[in-house]
C-alpha positions in Angstrom: 22.8 33.8 -15.1 20.8 36.5 -13.4 17.2 36.7 -14.2 14.1 38.8 -14.0 10.3 38.7 -14.6 8.9 40.4 -17.3 5.0 41.1 -17.2 2.3 42.3 -19.5 1.4 41.2 -23.0 3.6 43.8 -25.0 6.8 43.5 -23.0 6.7 39.6 -23.3 5.6 39.5 -27.0 8.3 42.2 -28.0 10.9 40.4 -26.0 10.2 37.3 -28.0 10.3 39.2 -31.3 13.7 41.0 -30.4 15.5 37.9 -29.4 17.7 39.9 -27.1 16.9 38.0 -23.8 17.0 34.4 -22.9 13.5 33.5 -22.0 13.4 30.3 -20.0 9.5 30.1 -19.5 6.4 32.0 -20.1 3.4 31.7 -17.5 -0.1 32.6 -18.8 -3.7 32.6 -17.8 -5.1 30.3 -20.6 -8.8 30.9 -19.8 -10.8 32.8 -22.4 -7.5 33.5 -24.3 -7.6 36.3 -26.9 -6.3 36.2 -30.3 -3.1 38.3 -29.4 -2.7 35.8 -26.6 -2.7 33.0 -29.1 -0.3 34.8 -31.4 2.2 35.0 -28.4 1.8 31.3 -27.7 2.5 30.4 -31.4 5.6 32.8 -31.4 6.9 31.3 -28.1 6.4 27.6 -29.3 8.1 28.4 -32.6 11.1 29.4 -30.8 11.1 26.5 -28.4 9.9 28.4 -25.3 7.4 26.6 -23.1 4.1 28.2 -22.1 2.8 27.2 -18.8 -0.9 27.6 -17.9 -1.4 29.4 -14.7 -4.4 31.1 -12.7 -4.6 34.7 -12.6 -4.1 34.5 -8.8 -0.8 32.6 -9.4 0.6 35.1 -12.0 -0.3 37.9 -9.5 1.5 36.2 -6.8 4.5 35.7 -9.1 4.9 39.4 -10.1 3.5 40.9 -6.9 0.7 42.9 -8.4 -2.5 42.7 -10.8 -1.2 44.7 -13.8 0.2 41.8 -15.5 -2.6 41.2 -18.2 -2.5 37.5 -17.4 1.2 36.8 -18.7 4.7 37.1 -17.3 8.1 35.6 -18.5 11.2 34.2 -16.7 14.0 36.1 -18.7 17.4 37.1 -18.5 18.1 40.8 -17.3 18.0 43.6 -19.8 20.9 43.5 -22.4 22.6 46.9 -21.9 24.6 48.1 -24.8 27.6 50.4 -25.4 28.3 53.8 -27.0 30.2 51.8 -29.5 27.5 49.6 -30.5 24.8 52.4 -30.9 27.3 54.3 -33.3 27.9 50.9 -35.2 24.0 50.5 -35.7 23.9 53.9 -37.2 26.8 53.1 -39.5 25.4 49.8 -40.6 22.0 51.3 -41.5 23.9 54.0 -43.6 22.2 56.8 -41.5 23.7 59.7 -39.7 23.9 58.9 -36.0 20.6 59.7 -34.0 21.1 59.5 -30.2 19.1 60.4 -27.3 20.9 61.4 -23.9 18.9 61.4 -20.8 20.5 63.1 -17.7 19.0 61.7 -14.4 15.5 60.7 -15.6 14.6 58.6 -12.6 10.9 57.7 -13.2 10.6 54.3 -14.9 7.3 55.6 -16.4 9.1 58.4 -18.2 12.0 56.2 -19.2 9.5 53.8 -20.8 7.5 56.5 -22.4 10.7 58.1 -23.9 11.9 54.7 -25.2 8.7 54.1 -27.1 8.9 57.5 -28.8 12.5 57.1 -29.4 12.0 53.8 -31.1 9.2 55.0 -33.3 11.4 58.1 -34.2 14.3 56.1 -35.4 16.7 56.7 -32.4 19.8 54.5 -32.7 20.3 54.4 -29.0 19.7 56.0 -25.6 22.6 57.0 -23.2 22.0 57.4 -19.4 24.3 58.0 -16.4 24.8 54.9 -14.5 23.8 56.4 -11.4 20.7 58.4 -10.6 18.6 57.1 -13.6 15.8 54.7 -13.9 16.7 51.1 -14.6 15.5 49.2 -17.7 13.0 47.4 -15.4 9.9 45.5 -16.2 7.8 48.6 -15.3 9.7 50.6 -17.7 9.4 48.0 -20.5 5.7 47.9 -19.8 5.5 51.7 -20.0 7.2 51.5 -23.4 4.7 48.9 -24.8 7.8 46.7 -25.3 9.7 49.2 -27.3 12.5 49.0 -24.7 13.1 45.3 -25.7 14.3 46.6 -29.2 16.0 49.8 -28.7 19.8 50.1 -27.5 20.3 51.4 -24.1 23.8 52.1 -22.7 24.4 53.4 -19.0 27.6 55.5 -18.7 29.8 55.8 -15.8 30.8 59.3 -16.8 28.0 61.0 -18.9 29.9 64.1 -19.7 32.9 61.9 -21.1 30.5 60.0 -23.2 29.4 63.2 -24.8 32.8 64.0 -25.6 33.2 60.8 -27.3 30.1 61.3 -29.3 31.4 64.8 -30.5 34.8 63.3 -31.4 32.6 60.8 -33.7 31.2 64.0 -35.3 27.8 64.2 -33.4 26.4 67.6 -32.8 24.8 67.9 -29.3 21.5 69.8 -28.8 20.6 70.4 -25.2 16.7 70.8 -24.4 16.8 73.8 -22.0 13.8 76.1 -21.2 16.2 79.0 -21.3 17.9 78.0 -24.5 18.2 80.9 -27.0 16.8 79.0 -30.0 13.5 77.5 -30.6 13.4 73.9 -31.6 11.7 74.6 -34.7 14.4 76.9 -35.9 17.3 74.9 -35.0 19.1 72.6 -37.7 18.5 69.1 -36.4 19.0 67.3 -39.6 22.7 65.9 -39.3 24.4 63.5 -36.8 22.7 64.5 -33.7 22.6 63.8 -30.0 19.4 65.2 -28.3 20.2 65.9 -24.5 17.2 66.1 -22.0 17.4 66.6 -18.4 15.6 65.0 -15.4 12.1 65.5 -14.1 13.1 68.1 -11.5 16.5 69.7 -12.3 16.9 69.5 -16.1 20.5 69.1 -17.5 23.2 69.2 -15.0 25.8 72.1 -15.6 28.7 69.7 -16.5 26.3 67.9 -19.1 25.1 71.2 -20.5 28.7 72.4 -21.0 29.2 69.6 -23.5 26.2 70.7 -25.6 26.9 72.6 -28.9 23.7 74.5 -28.6 20.7 74.8 -26.6 17.0 74.7 -27.7 13.7 75.6 -26.0 10.3 74.5 -26.8 7.8 77.4 -27.4 4.8 77.3 -25.1 2.1 79.5 -23.5 0.7 79.5 -20.2 2.0 79.8 -16.6 3.7 76.5 -16.3 7.4 76.4 -16.2 8.3 73.7 -18.8 7.0 70.2 -20.1 7.9 67.1 -18.4 10.8 65.1 -19.7 8.9 62.5 -21.7 6.9 65.3 -23.6 9.8 67.5 -24.1 11.8 64.5 -25.4 9.1 63.6 -27.8 8.8 67.2 -29.4 12.5 67.5 -29.9 12.9 63.8 -31.4 9.9 64.3 -33.7 11.2 67.7 -34.9 14.6 66.1 -35.7 12.8 63.2 -37.2 10.8 65.5 -39.5 14.0 67.3 -40.6 15.9 64.1 -41.4 12.7 62.8 -43.4 13.0 66.0 -45.6 16.6 65.0 -46.4 15.8 61.4 -47.3 
């Protein structure tokens, strides 16, 4: 089985909580351990996972940098999901599907930040194209504060075809586009919804944009052309979240 190293307190702790990865061992600096470190150790031992004491230099040597917060874990690779599993999750919870689609978001920091917001906003899953997208790496998990360990992520070979399948399932697709005719605050985002957000440089590709049922923009002032991908995604997701809460 392929493996990877997770690093940082939140990714390791949330991976333990989520239970979606096979964690073989945790390596941790045990000197002057903080209460949250003690909590991580208790959780690991409760699930039968060994915690091995290491020096800070040893953990740095394992992960290749010093941003590990004194902990890393030998874990199986990220458990990627399918579109079918994402829709099943929505149905199991008795909620209208709420899906995020990221078209060529290639920065792991952006992917992590977006995943963190998506998890907090109640997104059932994230769809990304298989190529030219940030992988669900340890860096992305760290940027998500561990939220990536909980949320379903599916990498699609053909993103436009996946959007057609969403539409066949009754999901409306809203594309975030700075030239969209409607403000995000005027659009109806309360029903079964897929939010489509483009990459950091070029936005939504034409073939993907063609599948959107409507395009929305985020009002703004000032000379800058647009918000970055993670901020734009957060604004649209939370406006949809607000509208969904009003219907509850």
